[in-house]
N, C-alpha and C positions, 0 to 999 in steps of 0.2 A: 612525533608520536602518532601512532595509528589510533584512530577512533572509528566508531561504528555508527551508521545512520540507517534509518528506516526509509525505504523508497516505496513510493506509491505509484502503481502503474497508471499511465495516462488514459484519460477518457478521450475518445476520438469520435468524430462524426463520419458516417459513410452512408450516402444516399438517404439522409434524413434520419438515420438510426444512430443513436449514441451507444457506444459500447466501451468496455475496458480492454485496452490492448496490452496484454501481458507478454506479447511477443516483441514489443517495441524495444529498441536498444536502451540499456540502463541510463545512458546519457540523457534520454528524453523523459525519464521518470521524475516525478516530483519528489524532492527531498523533504523529509520530515524536519520539524524545527528543533528536535532534541538531538544531542550528540551523546553517544554512550562510550564508556571506557572499555567495554568488553562485548564480545559477541553474546555472552550470556545475558548481560543487562539489556541489550537490544532485543533479544529473543523474548525475554520476559515482558517487555513493553508490547511487542507484537502479539503475544498471547493475550495480554489484557485487552487490546483493541479487538481481537477476534471474539473474546468473551462478551464485550459490549455488543457486538453485532448479534451474537447468539441471544442475548437478553432482549434485543429488539425483535427478534423473530418470535420469541415467546410472548412478548407483549408489545405489539407494533405501535400502539398509540395512534398518532396521526400519520404515520408513514404509510404510503401507498405500497401496493405489491411491487410496482416498478422500483420505487425507492429502496425497498428491502433487497430486491435482487441486485441492484446496483451497489448497495453497501456490501452485500455478500461478495460480489465479484471483486470489488476494490480491496477489501480486507483479505480475501483469499490470495490476492496477488502480492501482498506486502512482502518485502524482502529486506533482510539485514545485510548490509554490505560495508566492507571496510572502506575508509575514505581514500585509501591508496589503490583501490581496485581499478585496473586499467580500463574496464568497461565503462567507467564513468566519464572518460575523456571523449570529447567531441571528435568525430572523425572528419 
């Protein structure tokens, strides 16, 4: 049975600067903890997480500007992928 998962792009360090690498192979992305029965269910979860990030932008609380930018970059890169996607295989 095919299931769907949310993938989070990896954070990498380069010359002391930490950034989100949305160009990394999907096999290097972090897998979310939930498994979804359909792409629609996965996309709904992705949209919820993006909405949470948007609410933090409106009311950042204790988050620094850097933390907000990193949250935005991470959530902007979220992808729903089927568990049988060949890009998930290590090469």
